[in-house]
N, C-alpha and C positions, 0 to 999 in steps of 0.2 A: 504494500501500500504506498501511495506517497500522500504526504499532508502539505495543503496548500495554505498559505495565509497572504491576503491582500491587504495591504496598508489603505483602507478606503478613503483616509483623509490624505495621502499623498496623489491618489487615481485620481487621474483628469479627463478619464474617458476616450481617450484615443483610439479605445478598441481593438488595438492590434492583438491582444491576448485571443479578444472572440474570434478575430479572422484566422487565428493559427490554431486553436483549439475550440472550435466552435461546441464542441461535446462537454467541456469544462466550464467556459466562460461564456456568458451572453448579457446583451446589453439591454437594460430593462429603460426604455425612452432613452435621451441623450446623455443622460451622465451616469446613472445608476449600473453598477457593473453586480450581477449577478454570478455566483459561480459553488460549485461543489468542492468543498474543504477535503475531502479525501477521493483522491483519484486511483486507479486501477493501474500498476506497474508498468503496463503495457504502454499509457499516454506519457512516460518519462520524457521520452524523446521531444513529443510535441509541446508538454508543458515546460520543459528546457527552453524551447524557441520561442514560446510566449513568453516567459519570464527575462528573455536576455533581449526581445522586441519592445518591451515597456520602456517607453522616453523618458519616464520618471523613476523607474526600478523600484515600482509599488509591488511587484510579486517575489514570496519567497516560495521556493519547492524545496520541501524536505523530504526523505526516505525515513521510513518508519519500521524500526523490525518488529514484526508481530508478535514474537516470543516475547522481546525486552517487555512491550507495553502490556503483555497478559501479567506478566510478575508483578510488574508496579503496580499495575490496577489489584491486584489481588491482596496488596496489604492494608 
């Protein structure tokens, strides 16, 4: 699984992410970005392109180790 975070205060609605990874990012109106915060590992390449294309670098893509998350969640 890949976790995605978008700094919505920094996002300016350029929609490069929605163009490059439309199954993850969509624009709602002219300025509101909607996105799935947890994506499939198979979408990692598209997510990396979308994050790199963001003019204001508002997108953070991070891999999540499912086994480590299960252990930390069990505490």
